[in-house]
C-alpha positions as CSV (number, residue, x, y, z in Angstrom):
1,M,0.0,0.1,0.2
2,D,1.1,3.6,-0.8
3,I,2.2,6.0,2.4
4,I,1.5,9.6,2.3
5,L,4.1,11.6,4.7
6,I,3.0,14.7,6.0
7,A,5.8,17.2,7.6
8,E,3.9,20.1,9.4
9,D,4.4,21.6,13.1
10,D,1.2,23.1,13.3
11,R,-0.6,20.2,14.8
12,I,-4.4,21.4,14.1
13,L,-3.5,21.6,10.1
14,S,-1.6,18.1,10.4
15,A,-4.6,16.9,12.1
16,R,-7.1,17.9,9.9
17,L,-5.0,16.8,6.8
18,K,-4.7,13.3,8.5
19,T,-8.3,12.9,9.2
20,Y,-9.5,14.2,5.4
21,L,-6.7,11.8,3.8
22,E,-7.6,8.8,6.0
23,K,-10.8,8.7,4.0
24,F,-8.9,7.1,1.1
25,E,-7.5,4.7,3.6
26,D,-8.1,2.0,1.1
27,R,-5.6,3.7,-1.0
28,F,-3.0,4.6,1.1
29,A,-1.9,5.2,4.5
30,V,-0.9,8.7,6.3
31,I,2.2,9.0,8.5
32,C,2.4,12.7,10.2
33,T,5.6,14.2,11.5
34,A,6.1,17.4,13.2
35,N,9.3,18.6,11.6
36,G,12.0,17.5,8.9
37,K,14.0,15.8,11.2
38,E,11.3,13.5,12.3
39,A,10.2,13.2,8.5
40,V,14.0,11.8,7.4
41,T,13.5,9.2,10.2
42,A,10.3,8.1,8.6
43,L,11.4,8.4,4.8
44,D,14.8,6.1,6.1
45,R,12.6,3.5,7.8
46,R,9.7,2.9,5.2
47,R,8.6,3.3,1.7
48,I,7.2,6.8,1.3
49,S,5.0,7.0,-1.8
50,L,4.8,10.9,-1.6
51,L,5.6,13.8,0.9
52,I,3.7,16.6,1.7
53,T,5.7,19.5,3.8
54,D,5.5,22.7,5.3
55,I,8.7,24.9,4.7
56,Q,8.9,27.1,8.2
57,M,9.4,23.8,10.6
58,P,11.6,23.8,14.1
59,E,14.7,21.6,14.0
60,M,14.8,20.8,10.2
61,D,12.9,23.3,7.7
62,G,11.0,22.2,4.7
63,L,14.0,23.5,2.5
64,E,16.8,21.3,4.3
65,L,14.1,18.2,4.3
66,L,13.4,19.1,0.1
67,S,17.3,18.9,-0.1
68,Y,17.7,15.6,1.7
69,V,14.9,14.0,-0.4
70,N,16.0,15.4,-3.9
71,Q,19.2,13.8,-2.7
72,H,18.5,10.6,-1.4
73,Y,15.0,9.6,-2.6
74,P,14.9,11.6,-5.9
75,V,11.6,9.4,-7.2
76,V,9.4,10.4,-4.4
77,P,7.1,13.2,-5.2
78,C,6.7,16.3,-3.3
79,F,4.1,18.7,-2.5
80,V,4.7,22.1,-0.8
81,M,2.4,23.8,1.2
82,T,3.4,27.6,1.8
83,A,2.0,30.7,3.1
84,Y,4.7,32.8,1.1
85,G,4.8,33.9,-2.5
86,T,6.3,31.0,-4.8
87,P,8.3,32.9,-7.3
88,E,10.9,33.6,-4.5
89,L,10.5,30.1,-2.9
90,K,11.0,28.6,-5.8
91,K,14.7,29.8,-6.4
92,K,15.8,28.1,-3.1
93,L,14.1,24.8,-3.8
94,P,15.7,22.1,-5.2
95,R,14.9,21.6,-9.1
96,D,11.7,20.2,-10.1
97,I,9.6,20.4,-7.0
98,V,6.0,18.9,-8.0
99,R,3.3,20.9,-6.8
100,F,2.8,24.1,-4.3
101,F,-0.2,24.4,-2.6
102,A,-0.9,28.1,-0.8
103,K,-2.1,28.3,2.8
104,P,-4.7,28.2,3.6
105,I,-4.7,24.7,2.1
106,D,-7.7,23.5,-0.5
107,I,-7.8,20.1,1.3
108,D,-10.1,18.9,-1.5
109,K,-7.8,20.2,-4.5
110,L,-4.5,18.7,-2.2
111,S,-6.5,15.1,-1.9
112,R,-7.4,14.9,-5.5
113,T,-4.1,16.1,-6.8
114,V,-2.7,13.0,-4.5
115,L,-5.2,10.7,-6.3
116,Q,-3.8,11.6,-9.6
117,T,-0.2,11.4,-8.8
118,L,-0.6,7.8,-7.1
119,D,-3.0,6.9,-10.3
120,R,0.1,7.3,-12.8
121,N,0.7,3.8,-11.7
122,I,1.6,2.4,-15.3
123,P,1.1,-0.4,-16.1
124,R,-1.1,-1.8,-13.2
125,G,-0.8,-5.1,-11.5
126,V,2.1,-7.0,-10.5
127,V,5.1,-9.2,-12.5
128,R,6.2,-12.1,-10.5
129,G,8.2,-15.2,-10.9
130,I,10.8,-13.7,-13.5
131,S,14.9,-13.6,-12.4
132,I,15.8,-10.2,-11.4
133,I,18.6,-10.4,-14.1
134,H,16.2,-11.2,-17.0
135,F,13.8,-8.6,-16.1
136,L,16.5,-5.8,-16.4
137,Q,17.7,-7.3,-19.5
138,M,14.2,-6.9,-21.0
139,I,14.1,-3.4,-19.9
140,V,17.5,-2.8,-21.5
141,M,16.6,-4.5,-24.7
142,E,13.4,-3.1,-25.2
143,K,14.8,0.7,-24.1
144,K,11.8,1.0,-21.7
145,T,11.5,4.0,-19.7
146,C,10.5,3.0,-16.3
147,L,10.1,3.3,-12.7
148,F,9.6,-0.1,-11.0
149,E,9.6,-1.5,-7.2
150,I,11.5,-5.0,-6.4
151,R,10.4,-7.3,-3.7
152,R,12.0,-10.6,-3.2
153,E,11.7,-13.0,-0.4
154,D,11.4,-11.2,3.1
155,N,13.9,-8.6,1.8
156,P,12.4,-4.8,1.9
157,P,11.5,-3.5,-1.3
158,G,13.7,-1.1,-3.7
159,L,13.4,0.9,-6.5
160,M,14.9,1.1,-10.1
161,F,14.4,4.0,-12.7
162,F,15.4,3.2,-16.3
163,D,15.1,5.9,-19.2
164,S,15.3,4.6,-22.8
165,G,16.7,1.2,-21.2
166,V,19.6,3.0,-19.2
167,L,19.7,2.5,-15.6
168,F,19.7,6.1,-14.4
169,E,18.9,5.5,-10.4
170,A,18.4,3.0,-8.0
171,S,17.3,3.2,-4.2
172,Y,16.9,0.1,-1.5
173,G,16.7,1.1,2.2
174,K,19.6,4.0,2.6
175,L,21.3,2.9,-0.1
176,S,21.2,4.9,-3.7
177,G,23.0,4.8,-6.9
178,E,25.1,2.0,-7.9
179,K,25.4,0.8,-4.3
180,A,21.7,0.2,-4.0
181,A,21.7,-1.3,-7.7
182,R,24.0,-3.8,-6.7
183,A,22.5,-4.8,-3.5
184,L,19.1,-5.6,-5.7
185,I,20.6,-7.5,-8.5
186,S,20.3,-11.3,-7.6
187,K,19.7,-14.1,-10.0
188,N,16.8,-15.2,-7.6
189,R,13.4,-14.5,-8.8
190,A,11.4,-11.4,-7.6
191,E,7.9,-9.5,-7.8
192,F,8.1,-6.4,-9.7
193,R,5.5,-3.4,-9.6
194,F,5.4,-0.5,-11.7
195,R,5.1,2.7,-10.1
196,Y,4.0,6.2,-11.0
197,F,6.5,8.5,-12.7
198,P,7.4,12.1,-10.6
199,D,6.9,15.3,-12.4
200,K,10.5,15.9,-11.4
201,K,13.5,15.3,-13.4
202,I,15.4,12.1,-11.6
203,P,19.0,12.8,-12.5
204,R,21.5,9.9,-13.9
205,K,23.2,8.8,-10.7
206,I,24.4,5.2,-12.2
207,L,27.1,5.5,-14.7
208,T,28.2,1.8,-15.2
209,D,26.0,-0.3,-17.8
210,V,23.5,-2.9,-16.3
211,E,25.6,-5.9,-17.9
212,E,28.8,-4.7,-16.1
213,L,26.9,-4.4,-12.8
214,I,25.6,-8.1,-13.1
215,Q,28.8,-9.1,-13.9
216,K,30.4,-7.4,-10.5
217,V,27.1,-9.3,-8.6
218,L,27.5,-12.6,-9.9
219,E,31.2,-12.7,-9.2
220,T,30.4,-12.2,-5.4
221,E,27.8,-14.8,-5.7
222,E,28.0,-18.6,-5.7
223,V,26.4,-19.8,-8.9
224,S,26.4,-23.4,-10.3
225,E,27.6,-23.9,-13.9
226,E,24.1,-24.7,-15.0
227,E,22.7,-21.2,-13.5
228,W,25.5,-19.6,-15.2
229,D,25.0,-20.9,-18.7
230,D,21.3,-19.8,-18.3
231,I,22.6,-16.5,-17.2
232,I,25.1,-16.1,-19.9
233,S,22.1,-17.2,-22.4
234,E,19.8,-14.2,-21.1
235,L,23.0,-11.9,-21.4
236,I,23.1,-12.5,-25.0
């Protein structure tokens, strides 16, 4: 299930947002935090689908939080709530923030935009039973642009983003970039779920080709001769 993270120090507004958004509890869960520091902890512990944040907050403000998200979780869409003029604010923010919402907040409009963003999950459904290596190779060969979630066994989920068949970014727990990709790549079978595309541009942080990453991972794994034959046939 998707998880919406709210970072807002005004407890009355935070409670209003949570109460209203919980009408869609069949679609997503809502987590509320009182500042950017608490929000970072939530981001590091859970798979957050969308962030809604205020700018003026104690301990860590919204600008610091957005910079952290932009660096560590670039695929998470960010909604910004502000009572200040957006032209001046946009100059200070990381590039490609998804949406601005002026205070006082129009909660109906906010909730509609949340649903529209989460509904951009293409295609729907889950792909199961394919090896991670084989799946990645299909993405490369077909030159697909996609963002998908990988789940295997009892491990936490991870994300990979491809642009025209080129691996741009990956995240897995607190890892990102090539370290995350190498942690996710395995000869094991997995479950794949395609995710929505965030409006903000995702920079390329992985410069190593997928084939080279696969080879590096397999060199550290114990692979039987028969498995090597199957893997090599997939790479050809």
